PyMOL Python script that loads the backbone (N, CA, C, O; Angstrom):
from pymol import cmd

cmd.read_pdbstr("""\
ATOM      1  N   MET A   1      67.778  64.240 147.496  1.00  0.00           N
ATOM      2  CA  MET A   1      67.442  63.560 146.525  1.00  0.00           C
ATOM      3  C   MET A   1      65.552  64.404 146.403  1.00  0.00           C
ATOM      4  O   MET A   1      64.614  64.487 147.197  1.00  0.00           O
ATOM      5  N   ARG A   2      65.784  64.863 144.988  1.00  0.00           N
ATOM      6  CA  ARG A   2      63.846  65.430 145.073  1.00  0.00           C
ATOM      7  C   ARG A   2      63.838  64.577 143.841  1.00  0.00           C
ATOM      8  O   ARG A   2      64.723  64.347 143.017  1.00  0.00           O
ATOM      9  N   ILE A   3      62.118  64.016 143.978  1.00  0.00           N
ATOM     10  CA  ILE A   3      61.410  63.517 143.159  1.00  0.00           C
ATOM     11  C   ILE A   3      60.674  64.150 142.786  1.00  0.00           C
ATOM     12  O   ILE A   3      59.982  64.892 143.483  1.00  0.00           O
ATOM     13  N   LYS A   4      60.592  63.997 141.133  1.00  0.00           N
ATOM     14  CA  LYS A   4      59.483  65.032 140.555  1.00  0.00           C
ATOM     15  C   LYS A   4      57.863  63.822 140.622  1.00  0.00           C
ATOM     16  O   LYS A   4      57.583  62.636 140.446  1.00  0.00           O
ATOM     17  N   MET A   5      57.207  65.113 140.991  1.00  0.00           N
ATOM     18  CA  MET A   5      56.053  64.855 141.192  1.00  0.00           C
ATOM     19  C   MET A   5      54.490  65.581 140.161  1.00  0.00           C
ATOM     20  O   MET A   5      53.292  65.759 140.379  1.00  0.00           O
ATOM     21  N   ARG A   6      55.363  65.778 139.131  1.00  0.00           N
ATOM     22  CA  ARG A   6      54.814  66.347 137.996  1.00  0.00           C
ATOM     23  C   ARG A   6      53.337  66.427 137.400  1.00  0.00           C
ATOM     24  O   ARG A   6      53.329  65.775 136.356  1.00  0.00           O
ATOM     25  N   GLY A   7      51.902  67.058 137.704  1.00  0.00           N
ATOM     26  CA  GLY A   7      51.238  66.423 137.673  1.00  0.00           C
ATOM     27  C   GLY A   7      50.026  65.657 138.348  1.00  0.00           C
ATOM     28  O   GLY A   7      49.013  65.133 137.885  1.00  0.00           O
ATOM     29  N   SER A   8      50.438  65.774 139.386  1.00  0.00           N
ATOM     30  CA  SER A   8      49.754  65.644 140.715  1.00  0.00           C
ATOM     31  C   SER A   8      48.898  66.219 141.249  1.00  0.00           C
ATOM     32  O   SER A   8      48.049  65.767 142.017  1.00  0.00           O
ATOM     33  N   ALA A   9      49.044  67.238 140.897  1.00  0.00           N
ATOM     34  CA  ALA A   9      47.819  67.928 141.347  1.00  0.00           C
ATOM     35  C   ALA A   9      46.693  68.270 140.711  1.00  0.00           C
ATOM     36  O   ALA A   9      45.668  68.842 141.082  1.00  0.00           O
ATOM     37  N   ALA A  10      47.184  67.662 139.319  1.00  0.00           N
ATOM     38  CA  ALA A  10      45.903  67.584 138.499  1.00  0.00           C
ATOM     39  C   ALA A  10      45.069  66.106 138.417  1.00  0.00           C
ATOM     40  O   ALA A  10      43.911  65.853 138.085  1.00  0.00           O
ATOM     41  N   VAL A  11      46.017  65.380 138.800  1.00  0.00           N
ATOM     42  CA  VAL A  11      45.207  63.976 139.606  1.00  0.00           C
ATOM     43  C   VAL A  11      44.194  64.501 140.878  1.00  0.00           C
ATOM     44  O   VAL A  11      42.983  64.529 141.096  1.00  0.00           O
ATOM     45  N   GLU A  12      45.080  64.781 141.373  1.00  0.00           N
ATOM     46  CA  GLU A  12      43.898  65.595 142.676  1.00  0.00           C
ATOM     47  C   GLU A  12      42.731  65.937 142.396  1.00  0.00           C
ATOM     48  O   GLU A  12      41.656  65.349 142.516  1.00  0.00           O
ATOM     49  N   TYR A  13      42.954  66.733 142.088  1.00  0.00           N
ATOM     50  CA  TYR A  13      41.669  67.869 141.674  1.00  0.00           C
ATOM     51  C   TYR A  13      40.667  66.940 140.722  1.00  0.00           C
ATOM     52  O   TYR A  13      39.486  66.846 141.057  1.00  0.00           O
ATOM     53  N   ALA A  14      41.198  66.186 139.412  1.00  0.00           N
ATOM     54  CA  ALA A  14      40.315  65.734 139.231  1.00  0.00           C
ATOM     55  C   ALA A  14      39.577  64.410 140.112  1.00  0.00           C
ATOM     56  O   ALA A  14      38.355  64.403 139.967  1.00  0.00           O
ATOM     57  N   LEU A  15      39.958  63.628 140.732  1.00  0.00           N
ATOM     58  CA  LEU A  15      39.420  62.780 141.554  1.00  0.00           C
ATOM     59  C   LEU A  15      38.611  63.267 142.701  1.00  0.00           C
ATOM     60  O   LEU A  15      37.780  62.530 143.230  1.00  0.00           O
ATOM     61  N   GLY A  16      38.874  64.758 143.195  1.00  0.00           N
ATOM     62  CA  GLY A  16      37.849  65.275 143.785  1.00  0.00           C
ATOM     63  C   GLY A  16      36.677  66.462 143.181  1.00  0.00           C
ATOM     64  O   GLY A  16      35.848  67.025 143.895  1.00  0.00           O
ATOM     65  N   LEU A  17      36.830  66.650 141.848  1.00  0.00           N
ATOM     66  CA  LEU A  17      35.571  66.492 141.012  1.00  0.00           C
ATOM     67  C   LEU A  17      34.503  65.379 141.056  1.00  0.00           C
ATOM     68  O   LEU A  17      33.279  65.348 141.188  1.00  0.00           O
ATOM     69  N   VAL A  18      35.639  64.346 140.863  1.00  0.00           N
ATOM     70  CA  VAL A  18      34.689  63.146 140.206  1.00  0.00           C
ATOM     71  C   VAL A  18      34.319  62.630 141.456  1.00  0.00           C
ATOM     72  O   VAL A  18      33.583  61.651 141.336  1.00  0.00           O
ATOM     73  N   PHE A  19      34.585  62.962 142.683  1.00  0.00           N
ATOM     74  CA  PHE A  19      33.515  62.676 143.976  1.00  0.00           C
ATOM     75  C   PHE A  19      32.309  63.488 144.092  1.00  0.00           C
ATOM     76  O   PHE A  19      31.133  63.135 144.181  1.00  0.00           O
ATOM     77  N   PHE A  20      32.952  64.896 144.068  1.00  0.00           N
ATOM     78  CA  PHE A  20      32.329  66.020 144.313  1.00  0.00           C
ATOM     79  C   PHE A  20      30.616  65.967 143.510  1.00  0.00           C
ATOM     80  O   PHE A  20      29.535  66.271 144.015  1.00  0.00           O
ATOM     81  N   VAL A  21      31.040  65.276 141.598  1.00  0.00           N
ATOM     82  CA  VAL A  21      29.740  64.994 141.325  1.00  0.00           C
ATOM     83  C   VAL A  21      29.153  63.752 141.298  1.00  0.00           C
ATOM     84  O   VAL A  21      28.292  63.376 140.502  1.00  0.00           O
ATOM     85  N   ALA A  22      29.647  63.131 142.191  1.00  0.00           N
ATOM     86  CA  ALA A  22      29.205  61.387 142.544  1.00  0.00           C
ATOM     87  C   ALA A  22      27.955  61.653 143.806  1.00  0.00           C
ATOM     88  O   ALA A  22      26.925  61.025 144.049  1.00  0.00           O
ATOM     89  N   VAL A  23      28.529  62.789 144.411  1.00  0.00           N
ATOM     90  CA  VAL A  23      27.936  63.061 146.079  1.00  0.00           C
ATOM     91  C   VAL A  23      26.714  63.885 145.502  1.00  0.00           C
ATOM     92  O   VAL A  23      25.680  63.942 146.168  1.00  0.00           O
ATOM     93  N   VAL A  24      26.811  64.547 144.238  1.00  0.00           N
ATOM     94  CA  VAL A  24      25.919  65.307 143.753  1.00  0.00           C
ATOM     95  C   VAL A  24      24.340  65.132 143.000  1.00  0.00           C
ATOM     96  O   VAL A  24      23.207  65.558 142.776  1.00  0.00           O
ATOM     97  N   LEU A  25      25.162  64.330 142.879  1.00  0.00           N
ATOM     98  CA  LEU A  25      24.228  62.950 141.368  1.00  0.00           C
ATOM     99  C   LEU A  25      23.618  62.103 141.778  1.00  0.00           C
ATOM    100  O   LEU A  25      22.771  61.447 141.171  1.00  0.00           O
ATOM    101  N   ALA A  26      24.188  61.920 143.593  1.00  0.00           N
ATOM    102  CA  ALA A  26      23.550  60.617 144.050  1.00  0.00           C
ATOM    103  C   ALA A  26      22.586  61.029 144.902  1.00  0.00           C
ATOM    104  O   ALA A  26      22.428  62.056 145.561  1.00  0.00           O
ATOM    105  N   PRO A  27      21.482  59.230 144.649  1.00  0.00           N
ATOM    106  CA  PRO A  27      19.884  59.668 144.996  1.00  0.00           C
ATOM    107  C   PRO A  27      20.316  60.386 146.654  1.00  0.00           C
ATOM    108  O   PRO A  27      21.480  60.133 146.967  1.00  0.00           O
ATOM    109  N   VAL A  28      19.554  61.187 147.656  1.00  0.00           N
ATOM    110  CA  VAL A  28      19.379  61.273 148.805  1.00  0.00           C
ATOM    111  C   VAL A  28      18.028  60.929 149.423  1.00  0.00           C
ATOM    112  O   VAL A  28      18.017  60.135 150.363  1.00  0.00           O
ATOM    113  N   PHE A  29      17.144  61.338 149.078  1.00  0.00           N
ATOM    114  CA  PHE A  29      15.950  61.134 149.697  1.00  0.00           C
ATOM    115  C   PHE A  29      14.637  61.285 148.682  1.00  0.00           C
ATOM    116  O   PHE A  29      14.266  62.286 148.069  1.00  0.00           O
ATOM    117  N   SER A  30      13.961  59.709 148.720  1.00  0.00           N
ATOM    118  CA  SER A  30      12.571  59.588 147.850  1.00  0.00           C
ATOM    119  C   SER A  30      13.077  59.417 146.440  1.00  0.00           C
ATOM    120  O   SER A  30      12.516  59.777 145.406  1.00  0.00           O
ATOM    121  N   GLY A  31      14.354  58.742 146.593  1.00  0.00           N
ATOM    122  CA  GLY A  31      15.057  58.866 144.888  1.00  0.00           C
ATOM    123  C   GLY A  31      15.855  60.182 144.181  1.00  0.00           C
ATOM    124  O   GLY A  31      16.396  60.293 143.080  1.00  0.00           O
ATOM    125  N   LYS A  32      15.714  60.970 145.116  1.00  0.00           N
ATOM    126  CA  LYS A  32      15.826  62.298 144.089  1.00  0.00           C
ATOM    127  C   LYS A  32      17.170  62.690 144.156  1.00  0.00           C
ATOM    128  O   LYS A  32      17.758  61.970 144.963  1.00  0.00           O
ATOM    129  N   ASN A  33      17.899  63.524 143.651  1.00  0.00           N
ATOM    130  CA  ASN A  33      19.333  63.435 143.633  1.00  0.00           C
ATOM    131  C   ASN A  33      19.529  65.277 144.450  1.00  0.00           C
ATOM    132  O   ASN A  33      18.477  65.903 144.321  1.00  0.00           O
ATOM    133  N   ALA A  34      20.543  66.011 145.117  1.00  0.00           N
ATOM    134  CA  ALA A  34      20.055  67.165 145.212  1.00  0.00           C
ATOM    135  C   ALA A  34      19.992  68.401 144.512  1.00  0.00           C
ATOM    136  O   ALA A  34      19.633  69.416 145.108  1.00  0.00           O
ATOM    137  N   VAL A  35      20.349  68.425 143.138  1.00  0.00           N
ATOM    138  CA  VAL A  35      20.126  69.147 142.028  1.00  0.00           C
ATOM    139  C   VAL A  35      18.612  69.153 141.437  1.00  0.00           C
ATOM    140  O   VAL A  35      18.141  70.098 140.805  1.00  0.00           O
ATOM    141  N   GLU A  36      17.744  67.634 141.823  1.00  0.00           N
ATOM    142  CA  GLU A  36      16.544  67.625 142.052  1.00  0.00           C
ATOM    143  C   GLU A  36      15.963  68.436 142.883  1.00  0.00           C
ATOM    144  O   GLU A  36      14.989  69.097 142.522  1.00  0.00           O
ATOM    145  N   LEU A  37      16.483  68.517 144.167  1.00  0.00           N
ATOM    146  CA  LEU A  37      15.599  69.122 145.301  1.00  0.00           C
ATOM    147  C   LEU A  37      15.813  70.277 145.350  1.00  0.00           C
ATOM    148  O   LEU A  37      14.920  70.884 145.940  1.00  0.00           O
ATOM    149  N   LEU A  38      16.977  71.162 144.825  1.00  0.00           N
ATOM    150  CA  LEU A  38      17.393  72.418 144.912  1.00  0.00           C
ATOM    151  C   LEU A  38      16.566  72.878 143.613  1.00  0.00           C
ATOM    152  O   LEU A  38      16.312  74.082 143.613  1.00  0.00           O
ATOM    153  N   ILE A  39      16.087  72.135 142.483  1.00  0.00           N
ATOM    154  CA  ILE A  39      15.192  72.444 141.514  1.00  0.00           C
ATOM    155  C   ILE A  39      13.570  72.853 142.175  1.00  0.00           C
ATOM    156  O   ILE A  39      12.916  73.896 142.167  1.00  0.00           O
ATOM    157  N   ASP A  40      13.281  71.260 142.815  1.00  0.00           N
ATOM    158  CA  ASP A  40      11.880  71.486 142.972  1.00  0.00           C
ATOM    159  C   ASP A  40      11.640  72.691 144.446  1.00  0.00           C
ATOM    160  O   ASP A  40      10.454  72.968 144.620  1.00  0.00           O
ATOM    161  N   ALA A  41      12.689  73.408 145.499  1.00  0.00           N
ATOM    162  CA  ALA A  41      12.633  73.886 145.729  1.00  0.00           C
ATOM    163  C   ALA A  41      12.314  75.124 145.442  1.00  0.00           C
ATOM    164  O   ALA A  41      11.287  75.711 145.781  1.00  0.00           O
ATOM    165  N   ILE A  42      13.500  75.667 144.599  1.00  0.00           N
ATOM    166  CA  ILE A  42      13.553  76.810 144.002  1.00  0.00           C
ATOM    167  C   ILE A  42      11.954  77.095 143.021  1.00  0.00           C
ATOM    168  O   ILE A  42      11.539  78.176 142.604  1.00  0.00           O
ATOM    169  N   LYS A  43      11.378  75.853 142.885  1.00  0.00           N
ATOM    170  CA  LYS A  43      10.009  76.244 141.611  1.00  0.00           C
ATOM    171  C   LYS A  43       8.877  76.389 142.579  1.00  0.00           C
ATOM    172  O   LYS A  43       7.939  77.125 142.275  1.00  0.00           O
ATOM    173  N   LEU A  44       8.887  75.586 144.012  1.00  0.00           N
ATOM    174  CA  LEU A  44       8.005  75.752 145.468  1.00  0.00           C
ATOM    175  C   LEU A  44       8.444  77.214 146.115  1.00  0.00           C
ATOM    176  O   LEU A  44       7.993  77.618 147.187  1.00  0.00           O
ATOM    177  N   GLU A  45       9.107  77.724 145.545  1.00  0.00           N
ATOM    178  CA  GLU A  45       9.613  79.314 146.190  1.00  0.00           C
ATOM    179  C   GLU A  45       8.904  80.519 145.226  1.00  0.00           C
ATOM    180  O   GLU A  45       8.072  81.419 145.340  1.00  0.00           O
ATOM    181  N   HIS A  46       9.748  79.960 144.257  1.00  0.00           N
ATOM    182  CA  HIS A  46       9.514  80.729 142.911  1.00  0.00           C
ATOM    183  C   HIS A  46       7.208  80.918 143.092  1.00  0.00           C
ATOM    184  O   HIS A  46       6.620  81.987 143.253  1.00  0.00           O
ATOM    185  N   SER A  47       6.617  79.677 142.994  1.00  0.00           N
ATOM    186  CA  SER A  47       4.992  79.837 142.689  1.00  0.00           C
ATOM    187  C   SER A  47       4.542  80.632 143.625  1.00  0.00           C
ATOM    188  O   SER A  47       3.616  81.397 143.352  1.00  0.00           O
ATOM    189  N   ALA A  48       5.384  80.595 145.539  1.00  0.00           N
ATOM    190  CA  ALA A  48       4.908  81.058 146.471  1.00  0.00           C
ATOM    191  C   ALA A  48       4.751  83.003 146.088  1.00  0.00           C
ATOM    192  O   ALA A  48       3.938  83.926 146.046  1.00  0.00           O
ATOM    193  N   TYR A  49       6.095  82.686 145.901  1.00  0.00           N
ATOM    194  CA  TYR A  49       5.735  84.949 145.099  1.00  0.00           C
ATOM    195  C   TYR A  49       5.054  84.791 144.042  1.00  0.00           C
ATOM    196  O   TYR A  49       4.236  85.711 144.074  1.00  0.00           O
ATOM    197  N   MET A  50       4.865  84.118 143.009  1.00  0.00           N
ATOM    198  CA  MET A  50       4.024  84.723 142.069  1.00  0.00           C
ATOM    199  C   MET A  50       3.110  84.711 142.504  1.00  0.00           C
ATOM    200  O   MET A  50       2.302  85.484 141.989  1.00  0.00           O
ATOM    201  N   HIS A  51       2.605  83.855 143.720  1.00  0.00           N
ATOM    202  CA  HIS A  51       1.040  83.939 144.453  1.00  0.00           C
ATOM    203  C   HIS A  51       0.647  85.307 144.865  1.00  0.00           C
ATOM    204  O   HIS A  51      -0.212  86.116 144.516  1.00  0.00           O
ATOM    205  N   ALA A  52       1.919  85.241 146.028  1.00  0.00           N
ATOM    206  CA  ALA A  52       2.009  86.184 147.007  1.00  0.00           C
ATOM    207  C   ALA A  52       1.604  87.587 145.998  1.00  0.00           C
ATOM    208  O   ALA A  52       0.557  88.213 146.166  1.00  0.00           O
ATOM    209  N   SER A  53       2.619  87.935 144.951  1.00  0.00           N
ATOM    210  CA  SER A  53       2.118  89.234 143.836  1.00  0.00           C
ATOM    211  C   SER A  53       1.465  89.168 143.407  1.00  0.00           C
ATOM    212  O   SER A  53       1.361  90.173 142.704  1.00  0.00           O
ATOM    213  N   SER A  54       0.230  88.120 143.172  1.00  0.00           N
ATOM    214  CA  SER A  54      -0.818  88.830 142.451  1.00  0.00           C
ATOM    215  C   SER A  54      -1.810  89.287 143.087  1.00  0.00           C
ATOM    216  O   SER A  54      -2.784  89.943 142.717  1.00  0.00           O
ATOM    217  N   MET A  55      -1.429  88.812 144.276  1.00  0.00           N
ATOM    218  CA  MET A  55      -2.431  89.546 145.484  1.00  0.00           C
ATOM    219  C   MET A  55      -2.655  90.702 145.263  1.00  0.00           C
ATOM    220  O   MET A  55      -1.802  91.530 144.944  1.00  0.00           O
ATOM    221  N   SER A  56      -4.420  91.004 145.475  1.00  0.00           N
ATOM    222  CA  SER A  56      -4.022  93.059 145.234  1.00  0.00           C
ATOM    223  C   SER A  56      -4.306  93.478 147.354  1.00  0.00           C
ATOM    224  O   SER A  56      -4.701  92.858 148.341  1.00  0.00           O
ATOM    225  N   LEU A  57      -3.731  95.040 146.993  1.00  0.00           N
ATOM    226  CA  LEU A  57      -3.329  95.498 148.157  1.00  0.00           C
ATOM    227  C   LEU A  57      -4.762  96.050 148.207  1.00  0.00           C
ATOM    228  O   LEU A  57      -5.141  96.697 149.183  1.00  0.00           O
TER     229      LEU A  57
END
""", "prot")
cmd.dss("prot")
cmd.show_as("cartoon", "prot")
cmd.util.cbc("prot")
cmd.orient("prot")
């Protein structure tokens, strides 16, 4: 006897996506979430690159 389980993969993917979004948007350190920490890190590294590239040899 086979039980039909159509659409169960879609439910699993939806739950996984909801969990992933909740983890990414949850506050991690000092009230910032992972996206904000990534943006801050990119801004810091970009400003350091711009400073280094503006220096004359």
